[in-house]
C-alpha positions as CSV (number, residue, x, y, z in Angstrom):
1,M,-38.5,7.3,40.5
2,T,-40.8,7.2,43.5
3,S,-42.9,4.8,41.5
4,E,-39.7,2.3,41.1
5,E,-40.0,-0.8,42.9
6,P,-36.9,-1.1,45.2
7,K,-33.8,-2.8,43.3
8,T,-31.1,-5.3,44.1
9,I,-27.6,-4.0,43.8
10,P,-25.2,-5.8,42.0
11,G,-21.7,-6.4,42.8
12,S,-22.4,-6.3,46.9
13,D,-21.9,-9.0,49.1
14,T,-25.2,-9.2,50.2
15,D,-28.4,-8.1,48.4
16,Q,-29.3,-4.5,49.6
17,T,-32.7,-2.8,49.0
18,L,-33.1,0.5,48.3
19,S,-35.5,2.7,49.7
20,Q,-37.5,5.2,47.4
21,E,-36.6,8.1,49.5
22,A,-32.5,7.8,48.8
23,R,-33.5,8.4,45.3
24,P,-30.5,6.8,43.9
25,A,-29.0,8.0,40.6
26,Q,-28.4,5.5,37.9
27,L,-25.5,4.6,36.0
28,N,-25.6,2.3,33.0
29,G,-28.9,1.3,34.2
30,F,-27.7,0.4,37.8
31,N,-28.3,2.3,40.9
32,L,-25.4,4.3,42.5
33,A,-24.9,3.1,46.3
34,H,-21.9,4.3,48.0
35,D,-22.0,8.1,49.3
36,V,-19.5,10.3,47.9
37,I,-19.5,12.3,50.7
38,D,-17.7,10.1,52.8
39,P,-13.8,9.9,51.8
40,S,-13.2,6.6,53.2
41,S,-15.9,4.4,51.2
42,R,-14.5,2.3,48.7
43,P,-16.4,1.6,45.5
44,S,-17.2,-2.1,45.2
45,F,-16.6,-4.0,42.2
46,E,-17.8,-6.7,40.0
47,S,-15.0,-7.4,38.1
48,H,-13.3,-10.0,36.9
49,P,-9.5,-10.9,36.5
50,P,-8.0,-10.4,32.9
51,S,-9.2,-13.0,30.8
52,P,-6.1,-15.4,29.4
53,A,-6.2,-16.1,25.6
54,P,-9.5,-17.6,24.4
55,P,-9.2,-21.6,23.9
56,A,-8.4,-22.6,20.2
57,D,-12.1,-23.1,19.5
58,A,-13.0,-19.6,19.8
59,D,-12.7,-17.3,17.0
60,F,-9.4,-15.9,18.0
61,V,-6.4,-17.3,16.2
62,P,-3.0,-16.2,17.2
63,R,-1.7,-14.3,14.2
64,E,1.6,-14.9,12.5
65,Q,5.0,-13.2,12.9
66,W,8.2,-12.5,10.7
67,G,10.9,-15.2,11.2
68,G,13.2,-12.6,11.7
69,K,13.8,-8.9,11.2
70,Y,15.8,-9.3,7.8
71,E,12.5,-10.7,6.5
72,F,10.6,-7.8,7.0
73,L,13.0,-5.3,5.8
74,L,13.3,-7.6,2.4
75,S,9.7,-7.7,1.9
76,C,9.0,-4.0,2.5
77,M,12.1,-3.6,0.2
78,G,10.9,-5.8,-2.3
79,Y,7.2,-4.4,-2.6
80,S,8.4,-0.6,-2.4
81,V,11.3,-1.1,-5.1
82,G,9.1,-2.4,-7.9
83,L,9.0,-1.3,-11.5
84,G,8.4,1.8,-11.4
85,N,11.8,2.7,-10.3
86,V,13.4,0.9,-13.2
87,W,10.9,2.4,-16.0
88,R,9.3,5.5,-14.7
89,F,12.0,7.5,-12.6
90,P,14.7,7.7,-15.0
91,Y,12.3,8.9,-17.6
92,L,10.8,11.4,-15.3
93,C,14.3,12.9,-14.5
94,Y,15.6,13.5,-17.8
95,R,11.9,14.9,-18.9
96,N,11.9,17.5,-15.6
97,G,15.6,18.8,-15.6
98,G,17.8,16.1,-15.3
99,G,19.8,16.2,-12.0
100,V,17.6,19.5,-10.6
101,F,14.7,16.9,-10.6
102,L,16.3,15.3,-7.7
103,I,15.9,18.4,-5.7
104,P,12.2,18.7,-5.5
105,Y,12.0,14.6,-5.3
106,F,14.3,14.5,-2.1
107,I,12.2,17.6,-0.5
108,M,9.1,15.7,-1.4
109,L,10.5,12.3,0.0
110,I,11.2,14.3,3.3
111,F,8.0,16.1,3.9
112,T,5.7,13.6,2.4
113,G,7.0,10.0,1.5
114,V,9.0,9.4,4.6
115,P,6.0,10.7,6.8
116,L,3.2,8.8,5.7
117,F,5.6,5.6,5.5
118,L,6.1,5.7,8.8
119,M,2.5,6.3,9.9
120,E,1.3,3.6,8.1
121,L,4.3,1.3,9.3
122,S,3.4,2.3,12.8
123,L,-0.3,2.1,12.6
124,G,0.0,-1.8,11.4
125,Q,2.8,-2.6,14.0
126,Y,0.8,-0.9,16.9
127,G,-2.4,-2.2,15.9
128,A,-1.6,-5.7,15.0
129,A,-4.4,-5.9,12.4
130,G,-5.0,-5.2,8.7
131,P,-6.2,-2.2,6.6
132,I,-9.9,-3.0,7.8
133,T,-9.4,-4.1,11.1
134,V,-6.6,-1.6,12.8
135,W,-9.4,1.2,11.9
136,K,-10.8,0.1,15.7
137,C,-8.9,3.0,16.7
138,C,-11.4,5.3,15.1
139,P,-14.6,3.5,13.7
140,L,-15.5,6.3,11.9
141,L,-12.6,6.0,9.0
142,K,-13.2,2.5,8.7
143,G,-13.8,3.5,5.1
144,I,-9.9,4.0,4.7
145,G,-9.4,0.3,4.9
146,I,-12.1,-0.6,2.7
147,G,-11.0,2.1,0.0
148,M,-7.2,0.3,0.2
149,L,-8.7,-2.9,-0.4
150,C,-10.2,-1.6,-3.5
151,V,-7.0,-0.1,-4.6
152,S,-5.2,-3.0,-4.1
153,T,-7.8,-5.2,-6.0
154,L,-7.3,-2.8,-8.9
155,V,-3.4,-3.0,-8.7
156,C,-3.4,-6.9,-8.3
157,L,-5.7,-7.1,-11.0
158,Y,-3.4,-5.2,-13.9
159,Y,0.0,-5.6,-12.3
160,N,0.5,-9.4,-12.9
161,V,-0.5,-9.0,-16.5
162,I,2.9,-7.1,-16.6
163,I,4.3,-10.2,-15.0
164,A,2.8,-12.3,-17.6
165,W,4.6,-10.2,-20.4
166,T,7.5,-10.6,-18.7
167,F,7.3,-14.5,-18.4
168,F,6.7,-13.9,-22.4
169,Y,9.7,-12.5,-23.1
170,L,11.6,-14.2,-20.7
171,G,10.8,-17.2,-22.6
172,S,11.6,-15.7,-26.2
173,S,14.8,-14.6,-24.9
174,F,16.5,-18.1,-24.9
175,Q,15.9,-17.9,-28.9
176,S,19.2,-17.2,-30.7
177,P,19.1,-14.6,-32.2
178,L,16.3,-12.9,-30.3
179,P,12.9,-12.5,-32.3
180,W,13.1,-8.4,-31.6
181,S,16.6,-8.0,-32.8
182,C,17.7,-7.7,-36.6
183,D,19.3,-10.6,-36.8
184,A,16.1,-12.7,-36.7
185,P,15.7,-13.6,-40.2
186,A,11.8,-12.3,-40.2
187,N,12.9,-9.3,-39.2
188,A,15.2,-8.5,-42.4
189,Y,12.4,-6.3,-44.3
190,L,12.3,-4.1,-41.0
191,C,15.9,-3.2,-40.9
192,G,16.5,-2.8,-44.5
193,N,13.5,-0.6,-45.2
194,N,12.5,2.3,-43.1
195,T,9.3,2.9,-45.1
196,I,6.9,1.2,-42.8
197,Q,5.1,3.3,-40.5
198,N,3.6,2.8,-37.0
199,N,-0.5,3.0,-36.9
200,L,0.0,3.9,-33.7
201,S,2.5,6.6,-33.2
202,G,3.1,7.3,-36.6
203,N,6.9,7.1,-36.5
204,T,9.1,4.4,-38.5
205,L,8.9,0.9,-36.6
206,S,11.5,-1.1,-35.3
207,P,11.6,-4.8,-35.1
208,S,11.2,-4.7,-31.1
209,E,8.0,-2.4,-31.8
210,V,6.7,-5.1,-34.3
211,F,7.5,-7.8,-31.8
212,W,5.6,-5.5,-28.9
213,N,2.6,-4.8,-30.7
214,D,2.1,-7.5,-33.1
215,R,3.5,-10.9,-31.4
216,V,2.8,-9.7,-27.8
217,L,-0.4,-7.4,-27.7
218,G,-2.0,-7.9,-31.1
219,V,-3.3,-4.6,-30.8
220,V,-3.2,-3.7,-34.3
221,N,-6.1,-6.3,-34.5
222,S,-8.0,-3.9,-32.1
223,Q,-9.6,-0.4,-32.8
224,G,-10.1,0.5,-29.1
225,L,-11.7,-0.1,-25.8
226,D,-14.9,-1.5,-27.5
227,D,-13.0,-3.6,-29.7
228,P,-11.1,-6.1,-27.1
229,G,-11.1,-9.1,-29.5
230,P,-10.0,-12.4,-28.6
231,V,-7.7,-13.8,-25.8
232,R,-4.2,-14.1,-26.6
233,W,-4.0,-17.7,-25.5
234,P,-0.1,-17.7,-25.2
235,L,-0.4,-14.6,-23.0
236,A,-3.3,-16.2,-21.2
237,L,-0.7,-19.5,-20.1
238,C,1.7,-16.7,-19.0
239,L,-0.6,-15.4,-17.2
240,L,-2.0,-18.6,-15.4
241,A,1.8,-19.3,-14.4
242,A,2.4,-16.0,-12.9
243,W,-0.8,-16.5,-10.8
244,I,0.3,-20.2,-9.9
245,I,3.6,-18.8,-8.9
246,I,2.1,-16.4,-6.6
247,F,-0.7,-18.8,-5.1
248,F,2.5,-20.8,-3.8
249,C,4.7,-18.4,-2.6
250,M,1.5,-17.2,-0.6
251,L,0.4,-20.5,0.4
252,K,1.7,-20.5,4.1
253,G,1.5,-16.5,4.3
254,I,4.7,-14.8,5.7
255,R,6.5,-17.8,6.8
256,S,6.3,-18.8,3.1
257,S,6.8,-15.0,1.1
258,G,9.4,-14.2,3.9
259,K,11.6,-16.7,2.8
260,V,11.2,-16.1,-0.8
261,V,11.8,-12.1,-0.7
262,Y,15.5,-13.4,0.4
263,V,15.9,-14.2,-3.5
264,T,13.3,-12.0,-4.9
265,A,14.4,-8.7,-3.1
266,T,18.2,-8.9,-3.6
267,F,18.6,-10.5,-7.2
268,P,17.3,-7.2,-8.6
269,Y,20.3,-5.2,-7.0
270,F,22.9,-7.7,-8.6
271,V,21.3,-7.5,-12.0
272,L,21.5,-3.6,-11.7
273,I,25.1,-3.8,-10.9
274,V,26.1,-6.0,-13.6
275,L,24.0,-3.5,-16.2
276,I,25.5,-0.5,-14.7
277,I,29.5,-2.0,-15.1
278,R,28.4,-3.5,-18.4
279,G,27.2,-0.2,-19.8
280,A,30.0,1.8,-18.7
281,T,32.0,-0.1,-20.9
282,L,30.2,0.8,-23.7
283,E,30.7,3.6,-26.5
284,G,28.3,6.3,-26.1
285,S,27.2,5.7,-22.5
286,L,28.4,8.7,-21.4
287,Q,26.4,10.8,-23.8
288,G,23.1,8.6,-22.1
289,V,24.3,9.5,-18.5
290,A,24.9,13.0,-19.5
291,F,21.4,13.1,-20.9
292,Y,20.1,11.8,-17.6
293,L,21.7,14.0,-15.0
294,T,22.2,17.3,-16.8
295,P,20.6,20.1,-15.1
296,D,18.0,22.5,-16.5
297,W,17.1,24.8,-13.7
298,G,14.3,26.4,-15.2
299,R,12.7,23.4,-14.9
300,L,12.5,23.7,-11.0
301,A,9.5,26.9,-11.6
302,S,7.3,24.4,-13.3
303,A,4.8,23.0,-11.6
304,Q,4.9,19.6,-13.1
305,V,8.2,18.9,-12.0
306,W,6.9,19.1,-8.3
307,N,3.9,17.2,-9.0
308,D,5.9,14.2,-11.2
309,A,8.2,14.4,-7.8
310,A,5.7,14.0,-5.4
311,S,3.7,11.3,-7.4
312,Q,7.2,9.2,-8.0
313,I,7.9,9.4,-4.4
314,F,4.2,8.6,-3.6
315,Y,3.8,5.7,-5.9
316,S,7.1,4.3,-5.6
317,L,7.0,3.5,-1.8
318,G,3.4,2.1,-2.0
319,I,1.5,4.3,0.4
320,G,-1.9,4.2,0.8
321,V,-2.6,0.6,-0.9
322,G,-2.5,-1.3,2.2
323,G,0.5,-3.5,1.7
324,L,2.9,-1.8,4.4
325,L,0.2,-1.8,7.1
326,S,-0.4,-5.3,6.6
327,M,3.4,-6.4,6.4
328,A,4.0,-4.4,9.7
329,S,1.1,-6.0,11.4
330,Y,2.9,-9.0,11.8
331,N,6.1,-7.4,13.4
332,K,6.8,-8.0,17.0
333,F,5.6,-4.9,19.2
334,D,8.8,-3.7,20.2
335,N,10.4,-3.6,16.5
336,N,12.2,0.0,16.0
337,V,9.6,1.4,13.4
338,I,11.5,4.5,12.8
339,R,14.4,2.7,11.8
340,D,13.1,0.6,9.6
341,C,11.1,3.3,8.0
342,L,14.6,5.3,7.2
343,V,16.4,2.2,5.7
344,I,13.4,1.3,3.6
345,T,12.3,4.9,2.2
346,I,16.5,6.0,1.8
347,G,17.1,2.5,0.0
348,N,13.9,2.6,-2.3
349,C,14.8,6.3,-3.4
350,S,18.7,5.2,-4.1
351,T,17.7,2.3,-6.0
352,S,15.8,4.6,-8.4
353,F,18.6,7.2,-8.7
354,F,21.1,4.1,-9.4
355,A,18.7,2.4,-11.9
356,G,19.0,5.5,-14.1
357,F,22.3,4.7,-14.4
358,A,21.8,1.3,-15.7
359,I,19.2,2.6,-18.1
360,F,20.8,5.4,-19.7
361,S,24.1,4.0,-20.5
362,I,22.9,1.5,-22.6
363,L,20.5,3.4,-24.2
364,G,23.3,5.9,-24.5
365,H,24.9,3.2,-26.5
366,M,22.3,2.3,-29.0
367,A,21.5,6.2,-29.5
368,W,25.3,6.0,-30.5
369,R,24.8,3.0,-32.8
370,K,21.9,4.5,-34.4
371,G,23.1,8.2,-34.8
372,V,20.3,9.8,-32.9
373,P,20.0,11.7,-29.7
374,V,19.2,9.9,-26.7
375,G,15.9,11.4,-26.3
376,E,14.6,10.0,-29.5
377,V,15.4,6.3,-27.9
378,A,14.2,7.5,-24.4
379,D,10.6,6.0,-23.2
380,T,8.7,5.5,-20.1
381,G,6.7,2.6,-18.5
382,P,6.3,-0.3,-20.9
383,G,7.6,1.4,-23.7
384,L,11.2,1.4,-22.0
385,A,10.9,-2.1,-20.3
386,F,9.8,-4.1,-23.5
387,V,10.5,-1.8,-26.7
388,A,13.6,0.4,-25.9
389,Y,15.2,-1.5,-23.7
390,P,15.4,-4.7,-25.0
391,E,16.0,-3.4,-28.4
392,A,19.2,-2.1,-26.7
393,L,20.2,-5.2,-25.6
394,A,19.8,-6.7,-28.7
395,L,22.6,-4.7,-30.0
396,L,24.9,-5.9,-27.3
397,P,27.5,-9.4,-27.5
398,G,26.1,-11.8,-25.9
399,S,22.6,-10.2,-26.1
400,V,20.7,-13.8,-25.0
401,F,22.2,-13.8,-21.6
402,W,21.6,-9.9,-21.0
403,S,18.0,-10.3,-22.2
404,I,17.6,-13.2,-19.8
405,L,19.0,-11.3,-17.1
406,F,17.0,-8.4,-17.7
407,F,13.8,-9.8,-18.0
408,L,14.6,-12.0,-14.7
409,M,15.5,-8.7,-12.7
410,L,11.6,-7.4,-13.8
411,F,10.1,-10.9,-12.8
412,M,11.7,-10.3,-9.3
413,L,10.6,-6.7,-9.2
414,G,7.0,-7.4,-10.2
415,V,6.3,-10.4,-7.9
416,D,8.0,-8.8,-4.8
417,T,5.7,-5.8,-5.3
418,L,2.7,-8.3,-5.8
419,F,3.4,-9.9,-2.8
420,G,2.9,-6.7,-0.6
421,N,0.0,-5.9,-2.4
422,M,-2.0,-9.5,-2.3
423,E,-0.6,-9.3,1.5
424,G,-3.0,-6.2,1.9
425,I,-5.9,-8.1,0.5
426,T,-5.5,-11.4,2.3
427,T,-4.5,-9.8,5.6
428,A,-7.8,-7.6,5.8
429,V,-10.0,-10.8,4.8
430,L,-8.3,-12.9,7.4
431,D,-8.8,-10.4,10.0
432,E,-12.1,-10.1,9.3
433,F,-13.1,-13.4,9.3
434,P,-10.5,-15.1,11.5
435,Q,-12.0,-18.2,11.2
436,L,-10.3,-18.8,8.0
437,R,-6.7,-18.4,9.8
438,A,-7.6,-21.8,11.9
439,S,-7.5,-24.3,9.1
440,M,-4.9,-24.4,6.8
441,K,-7.3,-26.0,3.9
442,Q,-9.8,-23.1,4.3
443,K,-7.4,-20.6,3.9
444,S,-5.6,-22.3,0.9
445,L,-9.0,-22.5,-0.4
446,F,-9.6,-18.8,-0.2
447,L,-6.1,-18.0,-1.5
448,G,-6.9,-20.2,-4.4
449,L,-10.2,-18.9,-5.1
450,L,-9.1,-14.9,-5.0
451,C,-5.8,-16.2,-7.6
452,F,-8.2,-17.9,-9.6
453,G,-10.7,-15.0,-9.8
454,F,-8.0,-12.3,-10.3
455,Y,-7.1,-14.7,-13.2
456,L,-10.2,-14.7,-15.0
457,M,-10.8,-10.7,-14.7
458,G,-6.9,-10.7,-16.1
459,L,-8.4,-12.2,-19.3
460,L,-9.8,-8.7,-20.5
461,L,-6.2,-7.1,-20.3
462,I,-4.5,-9.9,-22.5
463,T,-6.8,-9.7,-25.4
464,D,-6.0,-7.8,-28.7
465,G,-7.5,-4.4,-27.3
466,G,-6.0,-5.4,-23.5
467,I,-3.6,-2.6,-23.5
468,Y,-6.3,0.0,-23.7
469,W,-8.0,-1.8,-20.6
470,F,-4.6,-1.8,-18.8
471,T,-3.9,1.8,-19.6
472,L,-7.0,2.7,-18.4
473,I,-6.8,0.9,-14.9
474,D,-3.1,1.6,-14.5
475,S,-4.3,5.9,-15.0
476,F,-6.8,5.7,-12.5
477,A,-6.4,2.7,-10.1
478,T,-3.7,4.7,-7.9
479,S,-4.7,8.2,-9.1
480,F,-7.0,10.7,-7.5
481,G,-8.9,7.9,-5.1
482,L,-5.5,6.9,-3.5
483,I,-4.5,10.3,-3.1
484,I,-8.2,11.2,-1.2
485,I,-7.3,7.7,0.8
486,T,-4.3,9.0,2.0
487,L,-5.3,12.1,3.0
488,F,-8.1,11.2,5.0
489,M,-5.3,8.6,6.9
490,C,-3.1,11.4,7.7
491,L,-5.9,13.8,8.8
492,G,-7.8,11.1,10.6
493,I,-4.6,9.9,12.7
494,S,-3.9,13.4,13.2
495,F,-6.9,15.1,14.4
496,F,-9.5,12.4,15.2
497,Y,-7.1,9.7,17.0
498,G,-4.8,12.5,17.7
499,V,-1.0,13.0,16.7
500,N,0.3,13.1,20.2
501,Q,-1.4,9.8,20.9
502,F,0.0,8.5,18.0
503,C,3.6,9.9,18.6
504,Q,3.1,8.4,22.3
505,D,2.1,4.6,20.5
506,I,5.5,4.8,18.4
507,I,7.6,5.5,22.0
508,D,5.5,2.9,23.7
509,M,6.6,0.5,21.0
510,I,10.3,1.5,21.1
511,C,10.7,0.2,24.4
512,L,14.1,1.8,24.8
513,C,13.6,5.0,22.8
514,P,17.0,6.9,21.9
515,P,16.9,10.6,22.6
516,W,17.1,11.3,18.9
517,C,14.1,9.2,18.8
518,S,11.6,11.8,20.6
519,K,13.1,14.9,18.8
520,V,12.5,12.9,15.2
521,L,9.0,12.7,16.3
522,L,8.7,16.2,16.5
523,Y,9.3,16.7,12.8
524,F,7.2,13.9,11.9
525,K,4.5,15.3,14.1
526,A,4.7,18.9,12.4
527,C,4.4,17.0,9.0
528,W,1.6,15.2,9.8
529,V,-0.4,17.7,11.0
530,F,0.8,20.6,8.5
531,C,3.5,20.0,5.8
532,T,2.0,16.2,4.4
533,P,-1.9,17.4,4.0
534,F,-0.7,20.4,2.2
535,L,1.3,18.7,-0.3
536,L,-1.2,15.9,-0.6
537,M,-3.7,18.8,-1.3
538,F,-1.6,20.2,-3.9
539,I,-1.0,16.7,-5.9
540,L,-4.8,16.1,-5.6
541,T,-5.4,19.7,-7.3
542,Y,-3.0,19.0,-9.9
543,I,-4.3,15.7,-10.9
544,F,-7.9,17.1,-10.8
545,I,-6.7,20.0,-13.5
546,E,-4.6,17.6,-15.7
547,M,-7.4,15.1,-15.8
548,Y,-9.8,17.7,-17.0
549,N,-7.2,19.4,-19.4
550,T,-5.6,16.4,-20.9
551,P,-7.0,13.9,-22.9
552,L,-6.2,10.2,-22.4
553,K,-4.2,8.3,-24.7
554,Y,-2.5,5.2,-25.6
555,G,0.0,5.9,-28.8
556,A,-2.3,7.7,-31.2
557,Y,-5.4,6.4,-29.6
558,V,-8.1,8.9,-28.1
559,Y,-9.8,7.3,-25.3
560,P,-13.8,8.1,-25.8
561,R,-15.5,10.2,-23.1
562,W,-17.2,7.2,-21.9
563,G,-13.8,5.5,-21.3
564,K,-12.5,8.1,-19.5
565,A,-15.8,8.4,-17.4
566,L,-15.3,4.9,-16.4
567,G,-11.7,5.3,-15.3
568,V,-13.3,8.4,-13.0
569,C,-15.8,5.6,-11.7
570,M,-12.8,3.8,-10.8
571,G,-11.4,6.0,-8.8
572,A,-14.3,7.5,-7.2
573,T,-15.6,3.9,-5.9
574,C,-12.4,3.4,-4.0
575,C,-12.5,7.0,-1.9
576,L,-16.3,7.1,-1.7
577,Q,-15.8,4.2,0.9
578,I,-14.7,6.7,3.5
579,P,-18.2,8.5,3.4
580,I,-20.3,5.5,3.2
581,W,-18.7,3.4,6.1
582,A,-18.3,7.0,8.3
583,I,-22.0,6.7,7.6
584,V,-22.4,3.1,8.7
585,A,-20.3,3.8,11.9
586,M,-22.4,6.8,13.0
587,S,-25.8,5.2,12.5
588,K,-24.8,2.3,15.1
589,E,-24.2,5.2,17.9
590,S,-27.3,6.8,19.8
591,G,-27.9,10.2,20.5
592,T,-27.2,13.5,18.6
593,L,-25.8,13.8,15.7
594,K,-22.6,15.4,17.7
595,D,-23.2,12.7,20.1
596,R,-22.6,10.0,17.2
597,F,-20.0,11.6,15.9
598,K,-17.8,11.9,19.1
599,K,-18.7,8.1,19.8
600,S,-17.4,6.8,16.4
601,I,-13.9,8.6,16.7
602,R,-13.6,6.8,20.0
603,P,-11.2,3.7,19.9
604,L,-13.2,0.6,20.9
605,N,-12.5,-1.6,23.6
606,S,-10.5,-3.9,21.6
607,W,-8.0,-1.5,20.7
608,R,-4.5,-1.9,22.1
609,V,-5.4,-5.8,23.0
610,N,-3.1,-7.5,20.8
611,N,0.2,-5.8,21.2
612,S,1.5,-8.9,23.5
613,N,3.8,-9.5,20.6
614,S,7.3,-8.3,22.2
615,S,7.7,-11.7,23.9
616,V,7.4,-14.9,22.5
617,G,4.6,-17.2,24.5
618,E,3.6,-13.8,26.2
619,E,0.0,-14.6,27.5
620,R,-2.6,-12.7,25.4
621,V,-4.9,-10.2,27.8
622,E,-8.3,-9.7,26.4
623,A,-10.1,-6.5,27.8
624,E,-13.5,-6.8,29.4
625,R,-16.0,-3.8,29.3
626,V,-17.5,-3.6,32.9
627,E,-20.9,-1.9,32.6
628,A,-21.2,-1.2,36.6
629,P,-17.8,-0.7,37.8
630,F,-19.1,0.6,41.3
631,T,-22.4,2.1,42.9
632,V,-22.3,5.6,45.0
633,H,-25.2,6.9,47.4
634,L,-26.3,10.6,46.2
635,T,-28.2,13.1,48.1
636,D,-30.1,15.9,47.3
637,R,-27.3,18.3,47.9
638,D,-24.7,16.1,45.6
639,T,-23.9,16.7,42.2
640,V,-21.7,14.2,40.2
641,N,-20.5,14.9,36.6
642,L,-20.5,11.5,34.7
643,T,-18.2,11.4,31.5
644,D,-19.3,9.2,28.4
645,L,-15.8,7.2,28.5
646,D,-15.6,3.9,28.0
647,F,-13.5,1.6,30.5
648,T,-11.9,-2.0,30.6
649,A,-11.6,-4.2,33.4
650,M,-7.9,-3.7,33.4
651,A,-8.6,-0.1,33.9
652,W,-10.6,-0.2,36.8
653,E,-8.4,-2.9,38.4
654,N,-5.4,-0.5,38.0
655,G,-7.4,2.4,39.5
656,I,-8.2,0.0,42.5
657,E,-4.6,-0.8,43.0
658,A,-3.4,2.8,42.8
């Protein structure tokens, strides 16, 4: 340092020149001028007062907020309560021991569902950012947000196809008699002749199966994945109408979708109550309910039962896709996130349980009419929603009314879930490119192009062989890739960001935290660190074993090896984003590999900046980085240990005032 030229100390009132003999130490390229031996010395700063919100022409555009707490609750409830609550849970319940299935179901809810749900809501609300930008808290894990975006894209691609099917059935329900009933003249040969066999399942065809396979899907004209055939244009029009509805409902963001959910989130409950009351008056309904709830205690020893319970909790709550995180990011900072979490998760699981009564009471009546066991008419997935249940409704007096009501309910359930998935995508992109928020025209153009792109890609799923592609994407889009993403989110927040810091963040958000709140957080802390990662590893292991040993099928069609490999690639693409973006984050840092890792898990300076949402009109404060906070003179006998922490202007000013 003896060869250096004298330097001018920044931040002092007058320029001072350091002699070569003083041999000053340096910090961030600046000389340390104050003597640390003198306790009366005060560090001089060159800092500025906190910056107010950037002007309108800057990149920063204020984020929207929910118009009220009920909009957020209804949006999350509608997002979580989807088609899986109606067409998957009742089937899993009867298949896995009836009422016994509720034991592993609620255990998985307590130790996996609720903790992960709270983690995602809290992360979004505290960071006030979407699935990608929120990882300013730990840049190493930015790939989790990218992976969530990939999963949301795959889900949106096939989920709106279900809404298109629902539209087709809804339009057909205005015909009397219903086109899938035995009263329709075109089905007279089916109802009077039981010799016709189904090529897909080998069972006797019913009018509802013929309508589903021939009129709706056209799957009888396809040989498999490699034979998609032409687009079915009636479905293409239904799919276009579905995306147009989604576009207009989301055109103004949460200001428009937050109002729509008052109808779409509450109407399905009205229909379920009506169906339960109607089903209770039917002959044979008690046999259906008994079939739904009769316990088989021996099933508790089966690993499949516990895996099905965990998977149903995981998928029905919509965890790990980014929708919950995005919707929570529009909350006020002081919103009671724990209360919302408990209300939504308990409401979601209660809906699944009571939906089983609406489903199996009417299926029991159909089994009684046919004189067969309930198990022969029960089904899951599209087979329940578009074959078994419509056939049961066709047997009821006033079948047209009940069919319209049922498919309106399916439409509302599907639209609400798609709102959440689309919100995850749009919020992620708008946070990364905030200039799109500044202009309604740009935002509308982006949303329009996004919906149109999904429509074009979805055309593959409404060809004659589209159901094969639909099943492939449905099987792998939310399979092992989503579990891995959620596992890394749980581990990253717990061990990289810090579970204690995360719990403190939650307490900071809940300004008047009651005593029970702190005690509940101790339970959640234990889940995030131990229970939840262990259960996620169990689910992941079971998925890999089942995927290796069980061939993928649709009916009698067995998927070729290349088709299954394509599905594995879909799931792998989502979870591989985590190591890819971790490498990118570490490559941007300097130092040894260990130093790069430590720096990449450290929150960015802009973290905890956008948390001024608790009061309307409160001034937004932007943190500023101070490169040379103060200068200190050092002698040969002095030793100073400098840490590698980041400091902001606000932090240094608080230190001066203290």
